[in-house]
N, C-alpha and C positions, 0 to 999 in steps of 0.2 A: 521424429520431429517434436520439438518442445511445445507443450500446450499449457496455458495458464487459464484457470477457471475460477472466477470470483463467486462468492456467495455471501449472504448475510445482510444485504441491503434491505431497505424498507422505509416505512413511515414511523416517525417517532416525534414526541413532543419536545419542545425546547427544555433543556436540562436533562434529558434522558441519555441513554447509552446504547450503542450498537457495537458488535464486533464483526468486522469483515474477515473473511478467509479467502486465501488464494492457493489453490492446489496446483502444484507443478508436476506434469507428467512428461515422459519421454526423455528424461535426463538421468543418466546413470550415476552421476556425482551430485553432491549438493553444494559445490563450491561456486555458487552464484549469489551475487548481491540482489536484494530485492527493494522495491520502492512502491509507494502508493502515490498516484496522481489523482487530481480531480478536475472536472470541467463543469462549470456552471453555465446555464444558458447564455449565449452571447459573449462568452469569455474564452480565453485560451486555456489549454490544459496545463496545469501547474503541478509541480512536484511538491508534496507536502510532508513526506516522511521517507527515509531511506535507511537501510542497514547493510553493513558489510556481510559477506557471506557467512562469517562465523557468528554474527550477532554481537560481536564485541563492541562495535561502534554504531551509533545511529545519529541521524540528523533530522531536524524538524524545521518546517517553515515557522515564521513568527506567528502566523495565524492559528496554528494548532498546538504549538509547544505548550506543554503543561496540561494539555487536555487529551491528546492522542498519544498512543504508544504503539510502535511497530515492533513486531517480534517474528521470530523465524524458528520453526521446529524442523531441524534438519533430518530428524528421523522419520518425519512424516512428509517431508518435501512440501511443507505448507508455511505460508507466511500469514500473519494476522495484523489487523489494525484495530486496536481497541480504542473506541471513540466515546469519551465521557463529556458531560456538560455540553451537549450538542446545542448549537445555535441555529436559527433560521438561515444565516449566511453560510452554513456548512452544506446546505442543499446543493447537490451536484451529482453527476455521474462519477463514480470512483473506479479507477483502473489500477490493477496491479501490474507491475513490470519487473522483468528480470534482466540483469546484466550477465550474459553467459560467458564473458571473457574471464578467465581465471586471474584473480588479482590477490593482493595481500590480504591477510585475514582481518586486518583493521581498516581496510580501504573502503570508504563509502563513495561510490560513483556519483558523478554529477548527472543531471537530467539527460543530456544527450547520449550518455553512455548506456542507457537502458535500451535494449534492442528487441525484447520479446514482450508481448502485451496480451492481457486478458481482454475479454469482450466488454467489461464494465458492468457495474451494478449501481442502481439508482438509490440514493439516499435522500430522503425528504424530511426536513425538520419543520414542524408546524410551530407557530408562535403560541 
């Protein structure tokens, strides 16, 4: 059974940086695309970054483009989200997700295509 475990969340001041990690276990191949979602209190869960299984292509929401970077280390079966210049509005629970369907190496899935989820990690940015 595939399992995703996030780590790296915490409290940071505005302008600071954090790196989230998502370790994937229970999968023998690394041909799965990854994404990061976030959910702020009272709001829906939104996709903010996604990458193809190869890491060749990535997409970002307007709210994080230029500040966040998604990456994937296929040798370690781990995905990362480097978050720089954090703002108070970035405060949310962050979830990693995997699309376990085998697709093209440059294909970046859309939000509904991600079907395996981690438990979430809290990120709080103080003003």
